[in-house]
N, C-alpha and C positions, 0 to 999 in steps of 0.2 A: 375539275378543281385544279389551281395552281398549287404544283408541289411544294412542298417545304424541302429544301435541301438540307440545312442546318437549324438546329434548336438547341441550345447548351446554357448551360449557368457556368459562368466563371465567376470563382472570387478573387478578389484582389489578393490576398493570401494565397501562396501556391498551394500550402499544406492544408488549406481551408480549416483553419485552427483561429478560434475566437474564444476572448473571456466571457464569462457569465457578467452579466451588468455592462457590454462594450458594445461596438457596434460591429455588424457583420456585413460587409459593404463589397459589393462585385460588380457584374455585368450580365444581361441576358442576351444573347446574340442569337438572331433570326436572319435565314437567308429565303429568299423566295423567289421565285421564278416568274409571277405575274400577279398585278393587283390582285389582294385578296380581301374579301368582305370578312369582317371579325366584330364581335362584341367587345371584345378587350383582348389582353394578356393580364393576367394576375398571379402572384407568387404568395405562396402558403408556407410559414415559418412551422414546422411539426417537432415535436418532440416527445418520446415516449420510453416507459421504463416497462419492462414484461421480465417475471420469474415464471418457471415452467419444470418441474421434476415427477415422476412417478413413485409411488408409495406402495407397498404390500408386505405379504408376510412370504417369507422363505420357508418352504418344509422341502425335506427330503424323501423322495420318490424313486423306489424300485422298479425298473423297467426290463424288458426282456428275457431272452432264455438264461442268460447270463448273471443275472439279475444285479445289473448294474444301478447305482444310486447316483440319483443325480438331482440338483436343488431344482426347485420350481418356485415361481411367485404367483400367489395366489391373490385375490381378491383386491387386483391392481385398479388402483386409481390417478389420474392425472390431476396436478395442486398446480393451479397457475394463479395469478394475479397481472393487473394491467394498470399502468398509471400515465395519465397525461402531462406533459409539463407545458406544453405550447400547442397552439392552434388556431393562428392569427392569418388574416391575408390582406395582403398588399396592391392594389390597382396598378400594375406599371403603366398599362395603356389603354384608353378605352373607357369603358363603364363597367357596372358589375353586371352579374349574371341575370338579374331579372330585368334589365335595361332591354327596352324595344328598339332602342334605337343603335344603328351600324356604323361601323366605320369602315374604310377601307384602307389598307396599306399597300403602300405602291411597291412595286415589284425590285428587288436588291436587298442588300445587307443594311440590318436594322441592328442598332446597339440601345439596350433599354437599361441604364445603370439603377441600382438600388443602393440603398442603406436602410438597414433593418436593425433596431436595438434589441439587444440580448438581454432576456429578464435577468434581473441578480439573484434571482432565488434557484436559479437552473442548477441543478446537479450536475457533475460532471460525467462526459462521456463513458463507458464501461462495456465491455466485452466479456462475461462469464462462461464458467460452464452450465448452469441453468438460468441464465439471464442477461439482461443489456440495459444499457441507458443510450438511447440513440436518436440522433436528430440529423432532420435534413430538410431540404429546401424543395418545393415542389412547384413548378411553373407549369400552368397551363394557357396554351393558345387556344381561346372559345373562337371558333369557326362558326358563322351563320349556315345554317344547313347543314351541318356535316359533324361526324363525331369529333371532341376536343383531341388537341395533342398535346401531351404531356412528358415533359424532361424532368429529371429527379438529381439531385446532389447531395451528398452526405456530407456531415462536416463535424468537426468535434467542437464540445466545450470544454472550458476547462473551469471549475468554479474557483472562486479565491477562498482559499483557507489560508487566512493569516496568521502565521505563527505567534505572532505577538500579541495578538490578542486572546492565546490559550496561554493559561496561567502553569501549565503544566509543562510545556514544551522547553523553556530554559530551564526546567529543573533536573537536577543531575540524580543519578540512581547509584545509592552507595550502599552496599549489602555486606553481611557480614556474618557466617554461621560458624559453629563447632559442634561437630557430635562426637562423643565419647565410645569408645569402643570397650566393652568389660563382659564378663562371664561371671561377676560376682564375687572374685578373688583378687587380692593384688591392687595394685592404682591403674586407674583406667589407661589404654593408650587413646589417643584421638586424631582426627585429622579436620582441619579447618580451611576455609574458602574466605578470600575477600575479593569483593567484583565492583568496579566503578565505570561509569560513563559519565561524561562532563555533563551532557544536559538529552532530552528525551526527543525533541523537535529535528526534523530534517528536510532538506528538499530532494527531491532526485538528483544524483551525482555527487551529493556530499560523503564522505565518510563517516562511518560512526569507529571511532578509536575506542577500543574497550580495553580496560586494565584488571586482568583478574590472576590472582596469587592463591597457590594452595599448597599445604602442607601435609604431611603425612607421617604421623606417627604411630602407625600400625605395621603389622605385619603382613598388610594384604594390599592387593593392588587397587588402586582407584581410578574411576573412570569420567573423563569430563567431557561435555556434551554442550555447544554452543549454538543455539537456534534463533535465525532471524525469519518470523511466521507472518503470513498474511491469512488472515480470516473472512472468509466472505461469509455474511450471512444473506440469507433469502428468505422474504417476508411475504406470505399468502394468507390470507383471511388470519385464522386461528394457529397457522402452521410454519414451522422456521425449517429451512434445512441449512448447516452449516458446513462451509467446504473450507480445510486448511489446506494452504500450499507452502512449503519448506521454498523460502528464497534464499536462505543461506545455512550451511551447517560446517560446523568445524569438531572435530574430536584428539582429547589429548588422553594420555596415560600417566599416571603418577607411580612409581615403584614404592615399595615399602621403604621408609626411612627416606623419604624423597621429597622434593618441593619443586614448585612449577611457577616461572614467571611468564605470562603469556599475554602479549599486545596485539590481539586480532584487529583485523581493519575491515569492516566490511563496507564497501561500496553501495550505497542505495541505488538500484536500479529505476528506472523510469516506471512510478506508479501512481494510481490514482490515489488523490489525498484521503487521509482519514475520514469516515463518515460519509465520503463521495458526496458532498455538499447539500445533503437534505435530501435525497429518497428517501420514499418510505417502502420500499419494496425491495432495496439493496443496501445494505450497512458493510463498510468497509473499516476492518482495526487490523493494526500491527503489534507484534509481540516480540521481545528479545527474550529468549529462554536460557537458563544455565542450571545445566543437571549435574551434581557429582553423585556417585555411586560407588560402594564398596562391595569386593568380592566377600566382604566378611560375612558370616551366618548373624542375623539379627541385628544386623548395623542399619541405622536410618540414613535416608538417602537426603540428598538436598537440593531443593528444587527454587529456582527465581522465576517469576514470570513476572516482566516490566511493559507496560504499555508505550510503543513508540509512535509519536505523532508525524505523519508526513505530511507536509504543506505545499502551498501552491507561492507562497508569499515568504520569503525567508525570514529569519532573526535579524535584527539590524545591529544588536548588541551582542557581540558573543563572547565572553569571556571564560576560556574554556582552559581549564587544566591539561588537557594533552591537545596537541596541534592539529586542527583540521588542515589536512594536507593538500585538500584537493577543493576548489571552490569553483565549480563551473560556472555558474551564475555570473560571479565577481569576471572568472577569465573572459567568458561569452561579452561581457559588456553591457553597459546601461541599456541596450536596446530590446533587450528579451525581456525586461521588469515593465511592468506596465507605466505609462505616463505618471511622471509626477513621483513616483515611489522612488527612496533613497538608497543607493546602494549601501548594502551592509558592511559595519566596520568589524574587522577581522582582529582579533587582539593575538599578540603570542601568548606560548604557554606560561603558566607562573612558574618561576622557577625559586631553588633556595639560596642561600646566598655562597655557598660553592658551586653553582651555577647547573646543580643537578634539576631536572624537571621533577615538582614536588607534586605529584599527582592524587595522592591518599595520605590523609593524616589521620592514623586511626589509633584509638586507644589500644593497651594491650591487651591481648589475648587472658583467656584466664590462665594459662599455663605460664605465660609471661610475667602476669601480674601475680604468680606464687599462689593462685589455688591450686595446681597440680606441682608441688615443688619435691618431684622425685624422678630419678632416672630410668625409673623400672616400669613396666606396664605389663598388664596381664591380657591375655587373649585365647580362647580356647582350653583355658584352663594352665595354662604355661605362662611363668614369671620370668620373664626375661627383660635384658637390661635394653634401654633404648638408646636406638643410635639418632644421632643429631643430623637432619638434613645438610647435605652439604653446602649449599646456597641458601640456608637459612636468613642468610641478610637480606631478602626480599621483602621482608617487612620493613 
């Protein structure tokens, strides 16, 4: 049989990336040393999602002369699920496998172009700890009287998550909470937090600019934590497995009678879109969490968890109270956006008449409105004079 020296799939995009609903084009190259009888050359577009993990009961078991205890798992079983997204075949040369007619490929180099439509409902490619969504091309050289020659090429699909069609994406996050600290005598001390983000929808590469302000009118230390979390939920039959990954974490402390004005920026890393574009076996969500705790006994903690939307098509009208300092899709140019998609309009921050950025227009707190009209507070049974935080003008 003639020797096949080269059989490869080349996509026109060197990164092998395509949009759901777009086209995947390229060519198949074939180099043979002598005329080759074939039934045909065919290309199959394959897409698959799969999840798998192991469940069992952990028990402590004592072993050996030293009576060492170790954790073992009993009743282990594997949970798995597979979902097929695409399995379509295109004839590039010759006939289908059932045909009895044979063709002869002459010796030399052969190039067979292809242009395959990518279904619009495909979820984005993804690789996780317990599952994946993968796409690849499989090209088969069907040689008469001999085993088939097969070559494969993996590629990446990006689903279209248009942030402009999500009513939540342009909504701001604006939260405020106050905690009174008291031991049953005298006037209470308190701490409070005000937290603001101009919108919830972002593209990979954009920066989330966050405004956090804390006042501590107690004798205790406050701990403030900010987290950006990616939650991946794997689904199989009636079972689900949730894995959280911290993409960003920051921490601050607020001393007694102190205050804090913190404007952290979180650069959104390359991430798959929210929901992954419709996979039944893998779902992805993003959360921005703010937690404020006190070292005081019996003091309540404050916890906010707000969902962040990660899209693949940007918001076109961004009216932000805080400046978005880096717009990589605008910097890179129009060629990175789908054909016919408008460039986003970026507006400057809102300002007050004196020229300062007015990010938050808050109503007064209980203390500021007169609900707590005393300079004393009680904690652990001791009445003490309240100190005013040195930079209380942050409100």
